[in-house]
N, C-alpha and C positions, 0 to 999 in steps of 0.2 A: 431643451430638448436634446437630444442627442441625436447625433447625423452622423449617420456612414461615410467611411473615408478608407482612403487604399493602405488598406495593412504595410508594415516596415516587414523588412525579410528578418529585426528580432521581435516581432509582431509574431509570428507565422512561428521562429523556433521555439517562443511562446504555448504556441498550438499544438505545437508538432508534440512537445515533449508531456501533456495531460493526454496523447490517444492510447497509454498505456491505462491512465487511471480509468479512462472507456472499458477499456475489458477487465480491469481491478472490478467494476461498482458490477456488472453485469457475470463475473464469475460468479458474486456476492450474492447476486440475486436469485439468480438463476434467469430460464428460459422465459419466463413470464413478463421479464424488465427489459424494455427498450432504453436503452442510453446511447445518447445522440451528441457531438460534439459538431457544432454550430460556426465555420466564421463569420466573420462582423464584415468581411471585404467588403467595399462599395462598386466593387469589380461585378460579383456574386456572389452573394450572400447567401451560403451554402452548407450543405455536411457535408465535414470534411475526414468525420471518422461516423460511422454507426456499428451497434452489438445488438443481435435480435431483432435488424428490423423490419423480417417479418409481421415483427407487428402493427404497421399502423404502413407496409408495405413499401418503404423506400431503402435508397440505397448513399451511397456516396456519390455525393453534387448532386442532390435534390435539394429546392432551393426551402429557404430558411420562412417559416410559417405567419403567418399574418400575427397569432395570436405573441407569436416567439416577440418579434415586433413592437409587441405591442407592451410587451412583459418589460423590454428594454427602454422602451418611454416611461415605464414606472418608475425606473429611476434605481429600483428597489434591488442590490447583490444580491439578495436570496427570495427569490417569490414564496408569496403562501402555497403550501401545495393546493389543485387546484381539478376538479373530474373538465376531461376535455375526450368529445367523440370524436373516431378519426373516419377515416373514409369507409371503409370499414363495414362501420357499423360501432365496434371493441370504443367499450367505454375504458378511458384512462385517469388515473392518478399521476398527476405529474407537478414538478416539482423544476425550476430555472435557477439558472445559478449565472449570475455577470461573470465571466471573463477581461480582469485590466491588466493592459503592463504598467509599467510603471509610472511612467505617467499620469495612471488609472484612468486612461482613456478604454473606455468596452470596448474588446480585439474580437471576443465569442462568446458562445455561450454554452454552459453543460446542460445537458437536456437529459431527465428520467424520467420517464413512465412508466408506467404498470398497469398491468392487463387486469381489468377490475371485474372481467366476466371469465377470466380462469378459472375452473376448478379451482376450490380451497383444498383439497386432496395434494392434487398434479404439486398445487405453490407450497405448499407443506418440503413434499419430495423434495422441489428439487436445492430446499432450502438447507436439507439438510448435509454433513460433507459427505467424503467417501466412508467407508465400514472402515475404521482402524488409521483412518487416514494422520494424527496426530501422531501416535506412537510408532509409524512407521518415515515418519519423519525423523524426528526429537524421541520419541521415547521417553516424552517430559511435558509436561502438562502448562500451557501459556502461565505466564507471572504476568498479573497485569497492574505492574509497581506505580507509588505512589509519588517514592523519590528514588535515586539513585544509588542510593543504599540497599534497596533492596531490591535493585536490579544488578547490584555486584551479588549480593548474594545466594540469588536466586538463580546465575549465570556459574558460579559458581555447584550449589549445589546442583543444575542436571549437566553440565561437565564431566561431574567427577561421577554421577549416578550415569551416563553414559560408556565411559570411563573403564569403570569397576565391574559393566555387564559383558563386556567386550574379551572374549575368554582370550584371542590370541593376542593379548598386551600380558609379558610376563611380570606377573607380584611387582617386580621389586621395578618395573619403569612404571609403573600404571602415577605414578608421585609427579615424575618427570613429566609425565605426555599429555598430564589435566595441566599442568604449569605452559607448557607450549599453547595446549589446546589456547589458552587461553590470554596465553603473550599474543598470537597470531589473530585474534579477535581486539586485540587493544586494551584488553582489562586489567593490567599494568598500568594504564594511566593516568586509573581513578583513585583519587588518597585515599591509604590505606588499604589500595590492595593485599599488599605483599602481605600486610599480617591478617586481615580475616580472611585470605588463603593459607596462612599456615596453619592458623585457630581449627577452618574446618577440614585442613589432610592429615590433622594432627602431628606436623611436621613442624622443625624451627624458621623463621627468616630468615636466617644464615642458608637455610635450602634450599628456600624461595629461591633468593638472593643468587645461589651457584649457580642453580637450574638455569634462570636466567643468564647469567653469564656467560654459559654450554650453548645456550641458543644462540647469543648474540654471536658468537665466537663462531658457529656454525653455521654462519651467513643466515640465521633466517630473521631476516631483517624485511619481510615483505607485508607486516602488520600495519590493519587503519588505525589510524588516532579516535580514543573518543573525543578530545577536546578540540 
């Protein structure tokens, strides 16, 4: 049987790092889904982060529910989806995930509660992205790659499309700008990337390496590594 215990500073760091995930899930599923991060600290097992708390009427500091504790007792890291009814009478579809530290000790719960009584039209509307948002941000379609080669090809294609569409960049500088942006992303850490980039841009591999030498000489060394 799992018992509550006092959490360590490292445990709290883990929970704090998950707070952005709460906001991310809520942003994905919209206003009719509550996302709750509970701590399992023995002194005060309670809500430490909540999004859309108006669904159940809770806020940070609210106590953990009895059912959440029972899910912890069941020992499943991810519960099966289940229906529950909150105090205001709403029917919720819920799922609970146990958060563990490196010692596999439970330190928190991530709970997702969707309001099943919400009007379907409103649910569908909140699930839709902002109009034209995808194109406003990148001008490209997201590719869900199956391997690293697809990541390489699709990234080069996206950057090239963006640069060629930018009329502020002189035609003579477009290839160099593409290489510069790929370098900043760390793309040239990938195997065969100079050859792939050269073929895509219609220039020689020697030109790619020349651009890279110029970029490095200019002190543009703040790229992230993909390795």
